[in-house]
C-alpha positions as CSV (number, residue, x, y, z in Angstrom):
1,M,113.7,96.9,116.4
2,S,117.0,98.0,114.8
3,E,117.5,101.5,114.4
4,S,117.0,102.2,110.7
5,T,112.9,101.3,111.4
6,L,112.6,103.3,113.9
7,R,114.1,106.1,111.5
8,E,111.8,104.9,108.9
9,I,108.6,104.7,111.3
10,Q,109.8,108.4,112.5
11,R,109.8,109.7,108.7
12,L,106.3,108.3,108.6
13,R,105.3,110.4,111.8
14,S,106.0,113.6,109.8
15,M,104.0,112.9,106.8
16,S,101.6,114.1,105.2
17,V,98.6,112.7,103.6
18,G,99.5,113.1,100.2
19,E,102.8,111.5,101.3
20,L,102.0,108.5,103.4
21,Q,99.5,107.9,100.1
22,V,102.9,107.8,97.8
23,C,104.9,105.6,100.4
24,W,101.8,103.2,100.5
25,R,101.9,103.0,96.6
26,E,105.5,102.2,96.9
27,L,105.2,99.6,100.1
28,Y,102.0,98.0,98.4
29,G,102.0,98.4,95.1
30,E,98.3,100.2,94.4
31,E,96.8,103.2,95.5
32,S,95.4,103.5,99.0
33,R,91.5,104.2,99.5
34,S,91.9,105.9,102.6
35,R,92.3,109.8,103.9
36,N,92.7,109.0,106.7
37,R,96.4,110.0,108.3
38,E,96.5,107.8,111.2
39,F,95.2,104.6,109.8
40,L,97.6,104.7,107.1
41,F,100.4,105.8,109.5
42,R,99.9,102.9,111.7
43,R,99.5,100.2,108.6
44,L,102.9,101.9,106.9
45,A,104.4,101.4,109.8
46,W,103.6,97.6,110.2
47,R,104.6,96.9,106.4
48,V,108.0,98.6,107.1
49,Q,107.9,96.4,110.3
50,E,107.1,93.4,108.5
51,L,109.9,93.8,105.3
52,A,112.6,94.4,107.9
53,H,112.2,91.5,110.3
54,G,109.6,89.2,107.9
55,G,106.1,90.0,109.1
56,L,104.1,87.1,111.1
57,S,105.4,83.8,111.9
58,N,104.1,80.6,109.9
59,R,103.1,79.7,113.9
60,A,101.2,83.0,114.0
61,K,99.6,82.2,111.0
62,D,98.1,79.4,111.8
63,R,96.7,80.3,115.0
64,L,95.0,83.4,112.8
65,R,93.4,80.6,110.3
66,E,92.4,78.7,113.4
67,L,90.8,81.4,115.5
68,A,89.3,83.4,112.4
69,P,86.1,81.8,111.1
70,D,86.5,81.5,107.0
71,D,84.0,84.4,105.9
72,F,85.1,86.5,108.4
73,I,86.1,89.8,106.4
74,R,85.9,93.5,107.5
75,A,88.2,95.2,104.9
76,R,89.5,95.4,101.4
77,T,93.6,94.1,102.1
78,P,96.2,95.2,99.8
79,A,97.3,92.6,96.8
80,V,100.5,92.5,98.4
81,M,99.2,91.0,101.5
82,Q,97.0,88.7,99.2
83,A,99.4,85.6,98.5
84,H,98.7,82.1,98.4
85,D,100.0,81.6,101.9
86,A,97.8,84.3,103.1
87,P,95.4,82.9,105.8
88,S,91.6,83.0,104.2
89,L,90.5,85.8,106.2
90,L,92.6,88.7,104.4
91,V,91.1,87.3,101.1
92,R,87.9,89.7,99.7
93,K,85.1,87.6,98.9
94,E,83.2,88.8,96.2
95,R,79.4,90.4,97.1
96,P,76.9,90.1,95.1
97,A,76.2,91.4,91.5
98,R,73.0,93.7,92.7
99,D,71.1,93.6,96.1
100,P,68.8,90.9,96.8
101,R,66.2,93.0,98.1
102,L,65.6,95.1,95.0
103,P,62.9,93.6,92.8
104,T,64.0,92.2,89.9
105,P,64.6,93.8,86.6
106,G,61.8,94.5,84.2
107,T,59.5,95.4,87.5
108,V,57.7,98.2,87.2
109,I,56.9,100.3,90.2
110,T,53.7,102.4,90.5
111,R,53.0,105.0,93.0
112,T,50.5,108.3,93.2
113,Y,52.5,111.4,94.5
114,H,50.6,114.9,94.4
115,G,48.0,113.2,92.0
116,R,50.6,112.2,89.5
117,E,51.1,108.7,89.1
118,L,55.0,107.1,88.6
119,R,56.1,104.5,87.0
120,L,59.6,103.5,88.1
121,V,61.2,100.5,85.9
122,V,63.8,98.1,88.0
123,L,66.9,98.0,85.6
124,D,70.1,95.3,86.0
125,D,71.8,98.6,87.0
126,G,69.8,100.7,88.5
127,F,66.2,102.8,87.4
128,E,64.5,104.4,85.1
129,L,61.8,106.9,85.8
130,G,60.1,109.0,82.8
131,G,62.9,108.2,80.6
132,V,65.5,109.3,83.1
133,R,68.2,107.0,84.4
134,Y,68.9,106.5,88.4
135,G,71.5,104.9,90.0
136,S,69.4,104.3,93.0
137,L,65.7,104.5,94.8
138,S,66.8,107.2,96.6
139,E,68.0,109.0,93.8
140,A,64.7,108.5,91.7
141,A,62.2,109.5,95.4
142,R,64.6,112.9,95.0
143,A,63.7,113.7,91.9
144,V,60.7,113.5,92.3
145,T,60.1,115.1,95.9
146,G,62.9,117.7,95.6
147,Q,64.3,116.4,98.9
148,H,65.8,113.5,100.6
149,W,64.1,110.0,101.1
150,S,64.8,106.4,101.4
151,G,64.4,105.2,98.5
152,P,62.7,102.1,99.3
153,L,60.3,103.8,101.8
154,F,59.0,106.1,99.2
155,W,58.4,103.2,96.6
156,G,56.8,101.3,98.8
157,L,59.4,98.5,98.9
158,K,59.7,99.0,102.7
159,R,57.6,100.3,105.4
160,R,57.4,102.8,108.2
161,E,58.1,101.2,111.9
162,R,56.4,103.9,114.1
163,K,56.9,103.1,117.7
164,T,53.5,103.2,119.7
């Protein structure tokens, strides 16, 4: 490893999280979603070495494609790594627009709580209860009870499994 690469990595080691995020923006061309100092340092140190020494060989990339299943995704990768020649494991797959466990939009979920009948309407992008919109089942349950509840459990979409 060249002397300049080692110096650059040592410089990264002494940076604050904010400085590492600025460096991330410069090296990857996008904002970092992480504020974990060690993660930022390690990824930036790898990027500095990649830029200085050319990254993985084509043989190594081929071996990664061979070993990794096509649908293996662990994290969002920086756009700079999603080049046309990147292994398929570096390409982000899109998530479904809504959770398939939720009832279809338009469904009305009813529940009696402390003598009140509650009517929760399932929307495309959330829920409506008494004319107020909520982003999640848990948020709507908290508005009713004033305490944290599992939304699917409170609204009867999931049964509590009791240990016997």
